[in-house]
Every structure is written in structure tokens, then in C-alpha cells.
C-alpha positions in Angstrom: -43.3 25.1 106.8 -39.9 23.5 106.8 -37.4 24.1 104.0 -34.3 22.2 103.2 -31.9 23.4 100.4 -28.8 21.6 99.1 -26.0 24.2 98.4 -22.8 23.7 96.5 -19.7 25.8 96.7 -19.2 26.2 100.5 -15.6 25.7 101.5 -15.4 27.0 105.1 -17.4 28.3 108.0 -17.3 31.8 106.6 -19.3 30.6 103.6 -22.0 28.8 105.6 -22.1 31.8 108.0 -22.6 34.2 105.1 -25.6 32.2 103.7 -27.1 31.9 107.2 -26.8 35.6 107.8 -28.5 36.2 104.4 -31.4 33.9 105.2 -31.9 35.4 108.7 -32.2 38.9 107.1 -35.5 37.7 105.5 -38.3 38.6 107.9 -40.4 35.7 106.7 -37.7 33.1 107.6 -37.2 31.7 111.1 -34.5 29.4 112.5 -32.2 29.5 109.6 -29.3 27.0 110.0 -26.6 26.3 107.3 -24.6 23.1 107.9 -21.2 23.1 106.2 -20.7 19.3 106.6 -23.9 18.3 104.9 -24.0 21.3 102.5 -27.6 21.9 103.6 -29.6 25.0 104.5 -32.5 24.5 106.9 -35.1 27.2 107.7 -38.7 27.6 108.6 -41.5 30.0 107.7 -45.1 30.4 108.9 -46.2 31.0 105.3 -45.3 29.5 101.9 -42.2 31.3 100.6 -41.4 32.5 97.1 -38.0 30.8 96.8 -36.9 32.4 93.6 -35.5 35.6 95.1 -33.9 33.7 98.0 -32.1 31.3 95.5 -31.1 34.3 93.4 -29.4 36.0 96.4 -27.6 32.8 97.4 -26.3 32.4 93.8 -25.3 36.1 93.6 -22.9 35.3 96.5 -21.2 32.7 94.3 -22.9 29.5 95.6 -25.1 27.1 93.8 -28.5 25.8 95.0 -28.4 22.2 93.7 -31.1 21.2 91.2 -32.1 17.8 89.9 -33.9 16.7 86.8 -36.2 13.7 87.1 -38.4 12.0 84.5 -41.6 10.1 84.8 -43.6 7.8 82.6 -47.2 9.0 82.9 -50.3 7.0 81.9 -53.9 8.0 81.7 -53.6 11.3 79.7 -56.1 11.5 76.9 -55.6 15.1 75.6 -53.6 18.3 76.0 -55.9 19.4 78.8 -54.6 16.4 80.8 -50.9 17.2 80.2 -51.4 20.9 80.8 -53.2 20.2 84.1 -50.4 17.9 85.4 -47.8 20.4 84.3 -49.5 23.3 86.1 -50.3 21.4 89.3 -46.7 20.0 89.7 -45.3 23.5 89.0 -47.2 24.8 92.0 -45.3 22.5 94.3 -42.6 23.9 96.5 -39.2 23.4 95.0 -40.3 22.6 91.5 -38.3 24.9 89.3 -39.4 23.6 85.9 -42.4 21.5 84.9 -42.9 19.9 81.4 -45.3 17.2 80.4 -45.3 15.8 76.9 -48.6 14.2 75.6 -46.9 12.6 72.6 -44.3 10.7 74.6 -46.4 10.3 77.8 -43.5 11.6 79.8 -43.1 14.3 82.5 -39.8 16.0 83.0 -39.4 18.1 86.2 -36.5 20.1 87.6 -36.6 20.2 91.4 -34.6 21.8 94.1 -32.6 19.0 95.7 -33.7 18.2 99.2 -37.0 20.1 98.9 -38.9 17.7 96.7 -38.7 14.0 96.0 -39.8 11.7 93.2 -42.4 10.1 95.5 -44.0 13.5 96.4 -44.4 14.3 92.7 -45.8 10.8 91.9 -48.4 11.3 94.7 -49.4 14.7 93.3 -49.8 13.2 89.8 -51.8 10.2 91.1 -54.0 12.6 93.2 -55.0 14.2 89.8 -56.2 10.8 88.6 -53.2 9.7 86.5 -50.5 7.0 87.1 -46.8 7.8 87.1 -43.5 5.9 87.7 -40.0 7.2 87.5 -38.3 6.5 84.1 -35.2 4.4 84.5 -32.5 5.7 82.2 -32.5 5.3 78.4 -34.6 2.4 77.3 -36.6 1.3 74.3 -40.3 2.3 74.8 -42.4 -0.8 74.3 -45.9 0.2 73.2 -46.9 -3.4 72.1 -48.8 -4.2 75.4 -50.7 -0.9 75.4 -51.6 -1.2 71.7 -52.8 -4.8 72.3 -55.1 -3.6 75.1 -56.5 -0.8 73.0 -57.0 -3.2 70.1 -59.0 -5.7 72.3 -61.3 -3.0 73.6 -61.8 -1.7 70.1 -62.7 -5.1 68.7 -65.2 -5.8 71.6 -66.7 -2.3 71.1 -67.0 -2.9 67.3 -68.6 -6.4 67.7 -71.3 -5.0 70.1 -71.9 -1.8 68.0 -72.2 -3.3 64.5 -75.6 -5.0 65.1 -77.1 -1.6 66.2 -75.5 0.1 63.2 -76.9 -2.5 60.8 -80.3 -2.1 62.4 -80.2 1.7 61.9 -79.2 1.3 58.2 -82.0 -1.3 57.7 -84.6 1.1 59.1 -83.3 4.2 57.2 -83.2 2.4 53.8 -86.2 0.1 54.5 -84.1 -3.0 53.6 -86.0 -5.5 55.8 -83.0 -7.9 55.8 -81.9 -7.5 59.4 -83.6 -9.7 62.0 -86.3 -7.9 64.0 -84.6 -8.5 67.4 -81.7 -6.2 66.2 -84.1 -3.3 66.6 -85.5 -4.5 70.0 -84.9 -1.8 72.6 -83.8 -4.2 75.4 -81.4 -6.0 73.0 -79.9 -2.7 72.0 -79.7 -1.7 75.7 -77.7 -4.8 76.5 -75.3 -4.2 73.7 -75.0 -0.5 74.4 -74.4 -1.1 78.1 -71.3 -3.3 77.4 -69.9 -0.6 75.1 -70.8 2.3 77.3 -69.5 1.0 80.7 -66.9 -1.5 79.7 -65.3 -0.3 76.5 -66.0 3.3 77.5 -65.0 3.0 81.1 -61.7 4.9 80.5 -63.7 8.0 79.6 -65.7 7.9 82.8 -62.6 7.4 84.9 -60.8 10.3 83.2 -63.9 12.5 83.5 -64.4 11.7 87.2 -60.7 12.5 87.9 -60.9 15.8 86.1 -64.3 16.9 87.5 -63.3 16.2 91.1 -60.4 18.6 90.6 -62.7 21.2 88.9 -61.2 20.8 85.5 -62.3 19.2 82.2 -60.7 17.4 79.3 -61.7 15.3 76.3 -62.9 12.5 78.5 -65.5 14.9 80.0 -66.8 15.7 76.5 -67.1 12.1 75.4 -68.6 10.9 78.7 -71.2 13.7 78.6 -72.1 13.3 75.0 -72.4 9.5 74.9 -74.2 9.4 78.3 -76.8 11.9 77.1 -77.6 9.7 74.1 -77.5 6.5 76.3 -79.7 7.8 79.1 -82.2 9.4 76.7 -82.5 6.1 74.8 -83.0 4.1 78.0 -85.8 6.5 79.0 -87.4 6.1 75.5 -87.6 2.3 75.8 -90.5 2.8 78.3 -92.1 5.7 76.4 -91.9 4.3 72.9 -89.7 7.1 71.7 -86.8 7.0 69.2 -83.7 5.1 70.4 -80.1 6.5 70.0 -78.1 3.6 71.4 -76.3 3.2 68.1 -75.2 6.8 68.4 -73.5 6.4 71.8 -72.0 3.0 71.0 -70.7 3.9 67.6 -69.3 7.1 68.9 -67.3 5.2 71.6 -66.1 2.7 68.9 -65.0 5.5 66.6 -63.2 7.3 69.3 -61.4 4.1 70.4 -60.5 3.5 66.8 -59.0 7.0 66.5 -57.1 6.5 69.8 -55.7 3.2 68.5 -54.6 4.6 65.2 -53.2 7.6 67.0 -51.1 5.4 69.3 -49.8 3.5 66.3 -48.9 6.7 64.5 -47.3 8.2 67.7 -45.1 5.1 68.1 -43.6 5.8 64.7 -42.6 9.3 65.7 -40.0 7.8 68.1 -38.5 5.4 65.5 -35.3 7.4 65.4 -34.6 6.5 69.1 -35.7 2.9 68.5 -33.3 2.5 65.6 -30.4 4.0 67.6 -31.1 1.8 70.6 -31.2 -1.3 68.3 -27.8 -0.5 66.9 -25.8 -2.1 69.7 -25.0 -5.8 69.1 -25.9 -8.3 71.8 -22.6 -10.2 71.7 -18.9 -9.3 71.9 -15.7 -11.3 71.2 -13.4 -10.5 74.1 -9.8 -11.6 74.7 -9.3 -12.7 78.3 -6.4 -14.8 79.5 -5.1 -14.9 75.9 -8.3 -16.7 74.9 -11.1 -15.4 72.7 -14.5 -15.8 74.4 -18.0 -14.6 73.3 -20.0 -12.7 76.0 -23.0 -10.4 76.0 -22.3 -6.7 75.5 -23.6 -6.1 79.1 -20.8 -8.2 80.5 -18.0 -6.2 78.8 -15.8 -4.4 81.3 -13.7 -1.2 80.9 -10.3 -2.2 79.7 -11.4 -5.4 78.0 -9.7 -6.2 74.7 -12.3 -6.8 72.0 -11.7 -8.5 68.7 -13.9 -7.2 65.8 -14.0 -9.2 62.5 -15.0 -8.0 59.1 -18.7 -7.0 58.8 -19.3 -7.2 62.5 -20.9 -4.4 64.6 -18.6 -2.8 67.2 -20.0 -3.7 70.6 -18.9 -0.7 72.8 -16.9 2.5 72.5 -13.1 2.1 72.6 -9.7 2.9 71.2 -7.9 0.8 68.5 -4.8 -1.0 69.8 -4.0 -3.4 66.9 -4.7 -3.4 63.2 -6.7 -0.9 61.1 -9.9 -0.9 59.2 -12.6 1.3 57.5 -15.7 1.7 59.6 -19.2 2.7 58.5 -20.4 5.3 61.0 -23.4 6.5 58.9 -26.0 5.2 61.3 -24.6 7.3 64.1 -23.0 10.4 62.5 -24.8 10.5 59.2 -21.4 10.4 57.4 -21.9 8.3 54.3 -18.2 7.5 53.6 -16.5 4.8 55.7 -13.9 6.3 58.1 -10.4 4.8 58.3 -9.4 3.8 61.9 -5.8 3.2 62.9 -4.1 2.6 66.2 -5.1 5.2 68.9 -8.3 6.2 66.9 -11.6 6.0 68.7 -14.4 3.7 67.6 -18.1 4.0 68.4 -20.3 1.2 69.6 -23.0 0.2 67.1 -21.0 1.1 64.0 -20.1 -1.5 61.4 -16.6 -2.8 60.7 -15.3 -3.0 57.1 -13.1 -5.7 55.6 -10.3 -6.0 58.2 -10.0 -7.5 61.6 -8.7 -5.3 64.5 -8.5 -5.2 68.3 -9.5 -2.3 70.5 -9.8 -1.5 74.2 -13.2 -0.8 75.7 -13.3 2.7 77.2 -16.9 3.7 77.6 -19.9 1.5 78.6 -23.6 1.9 79.2 -24.7 5.5 79.8 -21.2 6.8 79.1 -21.2 5.5 75.6 -21.5 7.9 72.6 -24.6 6.2 71.4 -26.3 6.7 74.8 -25.3 10.3 74.8 -27.0 10.8 71.4 -30.1 9.0 72.6 -30.3 11.2 75.7 -29.9 14.4 73.7 -32.6 13.3 71.2 -34.9 12.3 74.1 -34.3 15.6 75.8 -35.2 17.5 72.6 -38.3 15.4 72.0 -39.4 15.8 75.6 -38.8 19.5 75.8 -41.4 22.1 74.9 -41.0 24.6 72.1 -42.4 28.1 72.8 -45.0 27.7 70.1 -46.5 24.9 72.2 -47.3 27.5 74.9 -49.8 29.0 72.5 -51.6 25.6 72.1 -51.5 25.1 75.9 -53.3 28.4 76.6 -56.0 27.6 74.1 -56.4 24.0 75.5 -56.8 25.4 79.0 -60.0 27.2 78.0 -61.2 25.0 75.3 -63.1 22.2 77.0 -65.0 24.4 79.5 -66.0 26.7 76.6 -67.3 23.8 74.5 -69.4 22.5 77.5 -71.0 26.0 77.8 -71.6 26.1 74.0 -73.2 22.6 74.1 -75.5 23.7 76.9 -76.5 26.8 75.1 -77.2 24.8 71.9 -79.4 22.5 73.9 -81.3 25.5 75.4 -81.8 27.1 72.0 -83.0 23.9 70.2 -85.3 22.9 73.1 -86.8 26.3 74.0 -86.3 28.8 71.2 -86.2 27.1 67.9 -89.5 26.5 66.1 -90.9 23.1 65.3 -88.1 21.2 67.1 -88.2 18.5 69.8 -86.3 17.6 72.9 -84.7 14.8 70.8 -83.3 17.3 68.4 -81.9 19.4 71.2 -80.2 16.3 72.7 -78.7 15.1 69.4 -77.4 18.6 68.5 -75.8 19.0 71.9 -74.2 15.6 71.6 -72.8 16.5 68.1 -71.2 19.7 69.6 -69.7 17.7 72.5 -68.1 15.0 70.3 -66.9 17.2 67.4 -64.8 19.3 69.7 -61.6 17.6 70.8 -58.4 19.3 72.0 -56.3 16.2 71.2 -55.2 17.4 67.8 -54.2 20.8 69.3 -52.1 19.1 72.0 -50.4 16.8 69.5 -49.7 19.4 66.8 -46.3 20.6 68.2 -44.7 17.7 70.1 -45.2 15.2 67.3 -43.5 17.5 64.8 -40.7 18.2 67.3 -40.2 14.4 67.8 -40.0 13.6 64.1 -37.9 16.6 63.3 -35.3 16.0 66.1 -35.3 12.3 65.1 -34.7 13.2 61.5 -31.8 15.5 62.6 -30.2 12.7 64.6 -30.3 10.4 61.6 -28.4 13.1 59.6 -25.8 13.7 62.4 -27.5 16.8 63.7 -28.3 16.8 67.4 -30.7 19.5 68.8 -30.3 19.8 72.6 -33.9 20.9 73.0 -37.1 21.5 71.1 -36.7 25.3 71.5 -33.4 25.1 69.6 -35.0 23.2 66.7 -37.7 26.0 66.7 -35.2 28.9 66.9 -32.9 27.6 64.2 -35.3 28.8 61.6 -34.8 32.4 62.8 -31.0 32.4 62.1 -30.1 35.2 59.6 -26.4 35.4 60.4 -23.8 32.5 60.8 -20.4 33.2 62.3 -17.7 30.5 61.7 -14.6 30.0 63.7 -11.8 29.3 61.2 -9.5 26.6 62.6 -11.1 23.2 62.6 -14.3 24.5 61.2 -13.6 26.1 57.9 -10.2 24.5 57.8 -9.2 21.0 58.8 -7.6 22.2 62.0 -4.4 20.3 61.2 -1.9 23.0 60.2 1.5 22.2 58.9 4.8 24.2 58.5 5.1 25.5 55.0 8.1 27.8 55.3 10.8 29.0 57.7 12.2 32.6 57.3 15.5 32.8 59.2 19.3 32.9 58.8 19.5 29.6 60.7 16.2 27.7 59.9 17.1 24.6 62.0 18.0 26.7 65.0 14.6 28.6 64.8 12.7 25.3 64.5 14.6 23.7 67.4 13.8 26.6 69.7 10.2 26.8 68.7 9.6 23.0 68.8 11.2 22.7 72.2 8.8 25.1 73.9 5.7 24.2 71.7 6.0 20.6 72.9 4.4 22.0 76.1 1.5 23.5 74.2 -1.8 21.9 73.1 -2.4 24.5 70.4 -2.7 23.0 66.8 -0.1 25.4 65.5 2.4 24.4 68.2 1.8 20.7 67.5 2.4 21.3 63.8 5.8 22.8 64.6 6.8 20.0 67.0 5.8 17.3 64.5 7.7 19.1 61.7 11.0 19.3 63.6 12.9 16.0 63.6 16.0 16.9 65.6 16.8 16.9 69.3 14.6 19.1 71.6 16.1 21.4 74.2 15.0 21.4 77.9 12.6 24.3 78.7 11.7 25.5 82.1 9.0 27.9 83.5 6.7 27.5 80.5 3.7 29.9 80.5 1.1 30.1 77.8 -0.4 33.6 77.1 -3.9 33.0 75.7 -4.3 34.3 72.2 -0.7 35.6 71.9 1.9 32.9 72.4 4.1 31.0 74.8 7.2 31.8 76.8 9.8 29.9 78.9 13.5 29.6 79.7 16.2 27.6 77.9 19.6 27.7 79.6 18.2 30.4 81.9 17.5 32.6 78.9 14.0 33.7 77.9 12.4 32.3 74.8 9.3 33.8 73.2 7.2 32.1 70.5 3.9 33.6 69.2 2.4 36.5 67.3 4.3 39.6 66.2 2.3 41.7 68.7 3.4 39.3 71.5 7.1 39.5 70.5 7.0 43.3 70.1 5.7 43.7 73.7 9.1 42.4 74.8 11.7 43.2 72.1 12.0 45.2 68.9 11.8 43.2 65.7 14.3 44.4 63.1 14.6 43.6 59.4 11.1 42.1 59.3 10.6 42.1 55.5 7.9 39.4 55.3 5.5 39.9 52.4 2.6 38.0 50.9 3.0 35.0 53.1 -0.3 33.2 53.6 -0.7 31.4 56.9 -0.1 31.9 60.5 3.1 33.7 61.2 4.9 32.4 64.3 7.6 34.7 65.4 10.5 33.4 67.5 12.8 35.4 69.9 15.5 34.1 72.2 17.7 35.9 74.7 16.1 39.3 73.7 17.0 38.7 70.0 14.6 38.2 67.1 15.5 34.8 65.5 13.0 34.4 62.6 9.5 33.4 61.5 7.8 30.1 60.9 4.9 30.1 58.5 2.1 27.6 59.3 -0.8 27.1 57.0 -4.0 25.1 57.4 -5.8 23.3 54.6 -9.4 24.3 53.8 -12.0 21.5 54.1 -13.1 20.1 50.7 -16.8 20.8 51.4 -16.5 24.3 52.9 -17.0 26.3 49.7 -20.2 24.4 48.9 -21.4 24.8 52.5 -21.0 28.5 52.3 -22.9 28.7 49.0 -25.7 26.6 50.5 -26.1 29.2 53.3 -26.0 32.1 50.9 -28.8 30.4 48.9 -30.8 30.5 52.1 -30.3 34.2 52.4 -27.9 33.9 55.4 -25.1 36.5 56.1 -21.8 34.8 56.8 -18.9 35.9 58.9 -15.5 34.3 59.7 -13.9 34.8 63.1 -10.2 34.1 63.6 -7.1 35.0 65.6 -5.0 34.8 62.5 -3.5 37.9 60.9 -5.8 39.8 58.5 -3.9 38.9 55.4 -4.2 35.1 56.0 -7.8 35.5 57.1 -8.8 37.5 54.0 -7.1 35.0 51.7 -9.0 32.0 53.2 -12.3 33.9 53.2 -11.9 34.8 49.5 -11.2 31.1 48.7 -14.4 29.9 50.3 -16.6 32.9 49.4 -17.0 34.6 52.8 -17.2 38.4 52.5 -17.2 39.5 56.2 -14.1 38.8 58.3 -13.1 39.4 61.9 -9.3 38.8 62.0 -6.7 39.0 64.8 -9.4 38.4 67.4 -8.4 37.0 70.8 -10.5 34.1 72.2 -11.8 36.4 75.0 -12.9 38.9 72.3 -14.9 36.4 70.2 -18.1 36.7 72.3 -17.9 40.5 71.9 -17.9 40.2 68.1 -21.1 38.1 68.4 -22.7 40.6 70.7 -21.9 43.4 68.2 -23.8 41.6 65.5 -26.7 41.0 67.9 -26.9 44.6 68.8 -27.4 45.4 65.1 -30.5 43.1 65.2 -28.9 39.9 63.8 -30.1 36.4 65.0 -26.7 34.8 65.3 -25.6 31.1 65.1 -22.0 30.6 66.1 -20.2 27.6 64.7 -17.1 26.4 66.5 -15.4 23.4 68.1 -17.5 23.7 71.3 -14.5 24.0 73.6 -12.2 26.9 72.6 -15.2 28.9 71.4 -17.3 28.2 74.5 -17.9 31.9 75.4 -19.0 32.8 71.8 -21.2 29.7 71.6 -22.9 30.7 74.8 -23.5 34.3 73.8 -24.9 33.4 70.3 -28.6 32.9 69.9 -27.7 29.4 68.7 -24.4 27.7 69.6 -23.4 25.0 67.1 -20.5 22.7 68.1 -18.8 20.9 65.2 -16.8 17.7 65.7 -16.7 14.1 64.8 -17.2 10.9 66.7 -16.4 10.7 70.4 -14.2 13.8 70.1 -17.2 16.1 70.5 -18.6 17.3 73.8 -22.3 17.0 73.0 -23.3 19.0 76.1 -21.3 22.0 75.1 -23.8 23.5 72.6 -27.4 24.0 71.6 -26.8 22.0 68.4 -24.1 19.5 67.7 -23.0 18.4 64.2 -21.5 14.9 64.4 -20.1 14.7 60.9 -17.5 17.3 61.4 -18.3 19.3 58.3 -20.3 22.5 58.0 -22.6 21.4 55.2 -24.9 20.3 58.1 -25.4 23.9 59.2 -27.7 24.6 56.2 -29.3 21.2 56.7 -30.1 22.2 60.3 -31.7 25.5 59.2 -33.6 23.7 56.5 -34.9 21.1 58.9 -35.9 23.8 61.4 -37.8 25.7 58.7 -39.6 22.6 57.5 -40.4 21.5 61.1 -41.9 24.8 62.0 -43.9 24.9 58.7 -45.2 21.4 59.7 -46.2 22.6 63.2 -48.1 25.6 61.8 -49.9 23.3 59.4 -50.9 21.1 62.3 -52.1 24.0 64.4 -54.0 25.4 61.5 -55.9 22.2 60.8 -56.5 21.5 64.5 -58.0 25.0 65.0 -59.9 25.3 61.7 -61.4 21.8 62.3 -63.0 23.1 65.5 -63.8 26.6 64.2 -65.8 25.1 61.3 -67.1 21.9 63.0 -68.6 23.4 66.1 -70.9 25.9 64.4 -72.0 23.2 61.9 -72.9 20.9 64.8 -74.6 23.7 66.7 -76.7 24.5 63.6 -78.0 20.9 63.6 -76.3 20.0 60.3 -74.0 17.3 61.7 -75.0 13.8 62.7 -73.2 12.8 65.9 -71.8 9.7 64.3 -70.2 11.8 61.5 -69.0 14.3 64.2 -67.5 11.4 66.2 -65.7 10.1 63.0 -64.3 13.5 62.3 -63.1 13.9 65.9 -61.5 10.4 66.0 -59.5 11.1 62.9 -58.5 14.7 63.6 -55.6 13.6 65.9 -54.6 10.8 63.4 -54.4 13.4 60.6 -52.1 15.7 62.7 -49.7 12.8 63.6 -49.7 11.6 60.0 -48.8 15.0 58.8 -46.0 15.2 61.3 -44.7 11.9 60.0 -44.3 13.4 56.5 -41.2 15.1 57.9 -39.4 11.7 57.9 -39.4 11.9 54.1 -38.0 15.5 54.0 -34.8 16.0 51.9 -32.4 18.3 53.7 
């Protein structure tokens, strides 16, 4: 068997030689060859290899085996047994790292080792299982109209051919004598039932055949077996003069088609959040080209185009304001209800609505790069991923259908051979009732529908869950750790006081070197000083401590007291009761003075903290500020636990300490400076606004830029999980109660079919209740 891995990180022949040597050490591998030019590793084996330990060793050496995520639209799935079988069979393929199939969205997402598997090979495997698949092309609006139309036509035909038999049955039961005699004619009923059975019900036979040829079973098998038994038995009875059950098989198929149609309609509503987001982008844009205003389609806009936006118009694409100012309604994207003022150099988001002023802006991000597309991708990713609770349903579904078939067979044997005063007809009818009452569809839909609605609800409120597992795990959070700057505070500090003999001199020195810094405190000092800046050379930032450089060949140090004292002794430091960040300045080995920089607390912080306390959450604040300032801010907002004077490299250690005590920690930060702590936390929450936030940097992203959404996210998670548990309960209890009743001969097959048809609809409808949830 030939293997071909794509490897990143090789820089020279020593790298490729190292990997080649590693591969050749494996006794199962022959002819290992690593090509530095193509970044490929080729090797052979007489037997199928377990690639996981090989990849682990390669990556331990500091290289990366390239992986690729591909998504497919899959058609032909009827229940969770179908999605589970595709998932398992594709997972068995060489080079498939992760396999996930979502019954609700009819999508399959697979992570493959680049070079070892292709989209075509996965499509062939899926088609071999009896389903259809095609590669999904980017983010697009799913159009279910055609599929719904086909289901509707088959349902109508099935109903038209079934109703005469149903009327004949009622006429006979209640002795009404108002239905024409030929409605009860066996050959007439055979004609009607045959159309329903083999045209309208063809999909069940196709699905059953595909499953049985691969030694598995799904809902199609149950329906095909149950209705075929009633149809064949009735056909036989035409010649013997026995009772006919054509109406049973025909009405069952009609009811199941009705259930599938209603289920499809309900399922389409679960993806409304994505549909609404995709429909935000306007179709036209007013562009300035060659000093003329022209109207073009949004797809024709190029990067760098100057776009004119008039009052009340939607903004076509992402960009940066270059002329004018206006208030923009961003609620449809970020969930922020108040219009946001935009001035020159501010970013604007495609799909948001301009207020009452005209302005011009330059297009910067188009298509898949746009902020809106990023949101849609994250929501789709969350809706397509699988929460761990779904594994429970998958395990049950895997054994469910075969178990039901065995139970149905045993029911037939009992009623036909062991029960007293019963007939073959009774045995057949009771067996059919068991087969049609049992359906794993509701079980398969219980989790993904709730995840879809929940993640969509989050997106509408400016809360993006990167995966379904994060929406699930958010409910477990019992401890929230907040970074201070930019999270609890505005992140825009300003100079409040200068303590020095020569205040202007201290500000000039500090501002001159801080001009080379990106730190918010440094920017505050630079913006506050209005004089002439000095030339600084050899600038070096010391993470978490300060910055140093040279002015006129003499060393300048600006930063924390600890940083300054590492180099010189501070004398006459009599600073007391100053609230804020204390920035010490030293020049030419002499202490010059202190600049006090304070950051304003966000208006909604106190309420956000109280909301979390009401949920029973322990709250911590994490900051590099001095303890006095940290405690002062914490007291103002109601936080009791504080980690102060913590270096950025130490933040993750503080999170680990809480986890070691048994806490399930959510870390809230800006997603960039707090990356290590966000990664270590059980849930990493990045907070930001508009296009400034890196969505991919966290498990959860809060688009509004305020922390009131943290409690909303926890609330949404709790309600979503409660909804999932309700769905799973009803899906299971329905079968636990229904199957014994059917086996006992107390359930008419038509009633059983009705219950089965509407079980899935009830689960999806219950999931849709989440859309009305108040967070």
C-alpha cells in the first residue's frame, strides 16, 4: 500500500533526512523517501498502517503533517442510522482524521491528511453506501425549495391514492353504506396501493436495499418491511377471500411522507439565522470611478474601490471610512442595539445600515474575507459540529433498528404460534405496528436541531460559538476569569497625573520612547504629550515590564517599578494612594519621576458582574497592574478575587491553578494578548467589536465588545442543553412506551404510523422554541 503525506516545516536537507530516517526505523514501512522540494513523504507498506503514531512522531520533531477540512452536501439520508453509518465508514478510510455527518443539515465534514485522500475518493465511498454526495462550494444560502416541492408532490399523489381506501375502511367499520362498492373491490385497492407502495414509497425501498446490501439497517428498512408485509399479505388475500390491509400500507406511507415533509419544513427554519445573515448584503453598490458615481453589483466591487453610502442605505462590503461621518446600525451583525458612530479611519461592516449622513469609504475585504462571511462560517461550523452528548444518541441508533427487527420477528412468532385464539392476520398486523412505531429519526434529530437553533440564536445576539461542543460546555462554567484592560475597562487609558520635579521633561522622555510601543498605556502617554519628541535608538520592549532605548547615547527606561529597580535604585519614592498604572521613568541612571495612567471602567461592567453572580459563578480579575489599582477597580465593579501584577506569560498559570482546584474556567480576554490563557481555559472567550476581533482566536467570540454577553452565553448554553435533554427524553420515551404497546397488540398500525411520522416533527418543533428564548 502506498502512502503520501504532505509535511510542513522542512527548511533544509537535514529536516527531510531526519523524517526519512524516522520512517525507515518503522519495520512495517518500506522505501521511505522524503522530498524537500515538494514537501512530500512517500513510503510503502505490505499491510494497512496505523498512521496516528507515525504522525505523532513526525510532529514531535517540530514538523506538521498537513491536514485539510472538506465539506459535502449529502442526500438520501433518512435517519440517524444513515448519518452514523456514513460517518463510521468514511472514518475507516486511510488518512481520514475526523469524520462528522450532520443529519439536520445533510452535510458531512471530514478532516483528511493532505495527499492521502481526496474529495473524489470520499464521494465514491459515500455513493457506494447508497447515498449521493457533492462537495459544498463555500458559504451559500441553502435552497430547500426544490426538495420540499418534490416531497410535496409525492405526498399529494400518495394522499390522493390512499384516501379512497381509507374512506372504504371507515364505511365498512361504521356501516355507513355511502361509499361506492368498487372502493372496496380488492383489485381496485390493489391498483391504488401499488402506486403508493412502489412509486410514492420507492425511496424507502432504495434506502432499504442500500442498507441491507451493506449489512446494516435504518428507518427505510423498518418502513419497507412493515408496509411490504401488509401489502403482500393483502395481495394474497384477494385470491383467498381474506381481509385486505391495503389501506394500512398505503396510509402508513402517506403518513410517513407527511411527517418527512413537515420535518423538512421545520428543519429549514433551524437555519434561518444563516439565511438572514446571508441576505444582509445588498445587491448594488455606488462606486466612485474616474471621478464618476456608478452603480454596480456588489460582486463587481474591487479592493480599493471608493464607495459612496447615502442615508438609510446598506453598506455593500467591509471597508474603512475616508470622508464624512455617520451613525451605523450594526445590530443585525453584532447584536449591539445602539447605532455606532463612525469617523475617518473607522472600519465599517458590509450588510450594516447607514444612518442619516452620507460618507465615503474604501473597500478592504470582499467575499470570503468579509466579516459577515467569517460569522457565517463560524455559525455553520458550530451547526455542523457534533456535541459530545450526540455520541450517546449515535450509540443507541447503531443498535436500535436491528433490535427492533428482532423484536418484531419475536412478536410475530408469539402471536402466530403461542398466543391463544389469534390468527396469522393478527400476528402480521402486530408485527407491522412494531416496525412502524419504532423510528430512530427523532433520536438523530434531538441534538443537532437544538445546536443549530442555539448557535443561530447566539449569532443574532453577537455571540459566536466556534463549535457545538463549546455551546454544550459553556453550561459547565462555574468560574469566569476576566482580563482587566479592554475587558472590564475601556482599554483606552489616559494620563491623569505626573509626579516629578520637571513634569514636561518626564513626559517628553516617556512619550519619545513610547511612540515605538503598541501598548495602550504607551499610546496614552504619547497622545497626552504635545511637545517635540526626541530621537530614540535601540528600542527594546520587555514583555510585561516596560521598554528601554537610547537618547543621545544615554539609556532611557520606562515601565514598572520592578523594571526600573532591576537597573537603578529609586530614591524619594513617596507615592501614596494613586489609583492607576504607575509608569516610572529613568534616564542616564537617574530616576526622573512617575506618570499615572488610569483606564475608565465600562458602563455595563458592574451589571455584567452581578448577572454572573446571580448565576452562581465565581469571578476573578487578572491584570498586570499594581495590586492597589487592581483592588480599587475590582471593588468598584464587585469582583472579590484578584490576581494582580501578573505578567502575560503567567496568566495561563493562574488559570491552571484554578483548574487544579476543580474549577471549570472560562477566560475572557481580547483574544490576542491573552492567547495563552484563552487556550488553557476550558472555554476561551474573545471580546471585541466589529472587524477588530480575530474570530478564530477563541472558542467563543463576543462581537458587541461588552461583557454582559458572557452571562447571556452561559444562559443560552444552559437552555440549549435543557432543550436537548427534553428532545432525547421524548425520543426515547416514545419508543420505550410505544414498542411494548404495539407488541401487545394494542396499537393499530395506522395510529403507530401517525405517531412515528410526528415524533420527528415534535422534536424539531421543540428545538425551534429556543428561538423565542430571552437571554
